[in-house]
Phi, psi and omega in degrees: 000138181242116184240135178235151177243132183230164178150176180278179180303137173072012184286335179110018179299312187300312181294321180291321176297319183292313181297324178294317176303315179296323179297314182297311181302317182291339175270005178083016181254129181287119183220149174236149178246133179219182185209160174231146347293144180138203177098338173225165181300317180296311182294328174293329175292321175296323178305317183303320181286318185289327190255001176242165180088195186271152186305320189267008186292338181238124177298152186307313183293318176304312181302311181301318181293328176294316176302312182296322175297316177296321180293323178297317178293317179301312181297309187292321188266336186235305190288308182297318177300318180291319176296316179299332180273006175083016183272156168276131179245125179243118183245131175276095186081153177200208188301329181297331175297322176296318180299318181286302188289307184273331179277285180301316192266339181240001170083011177286142181300118183293331176297324177294312179303314183289327179293316177295317178302317183295325178290324181292312193253359187056040175070016176288133176240157174303146174289319184217137180231124176259118174263112178270106188261132179209155174303128182306322180299319179293313181299318179294321180297317177300311183296318182288338178290345182286339178060039174256175186272350185273069187239019180304317181280329177299333181283352179287155185301148181303329180294327175297317183288331175293320176297320175302311180301314180294323179294319176298318181294324175297317177300317182295331177281323178295320182248051189297332181291341183252335187262146163231128178264130182236146183279111181289350177274353176286159176304148181308318183293326182286323174298316179297319179299319181292321179298311180296324179292319178296317178300318178301313180294317181299315183289325176295326182270351179289000000 
């Protein structure tokens, strides 16, 4: 099973993904937690370039191709082998983030993004995607409070982050069979409870 978490900066994706992995492991289910950009040594090197520095240092198409290069390595070296071994894979961001950030919000041709993605994954899509939705102002404040160096996107104008939120919500409506939208302002434990309940229902109906 392949599960992804999506959302804007500071929405709470990482903690929910980590808690879900711990839940699977404690239930005796082999699961791994990974992230994008990243997940392999090569992809983590690309991450350093993509997420640090000033917002305009990388042109949109170059940025999109860097994400896709990282994703290709991530898929081939980590995700696909784990799925083939029967593990649950949980990823903090995946291809939907490219569609939103580089496609909808930065104007890169979405058909190009999807064509390359299809070539990388042979059209494999996540089984379930959790969108942690939150007001951009709240999410940015949370993210910047962490005091880490990966703030390139946080430095972008608030109007960009509002577009990100709306684009994710649009995707969630387009792919309603795969997406569940969760309120990121709820307590962490409550969001996790909703995720686990949804997964239980999803597995029963599969």
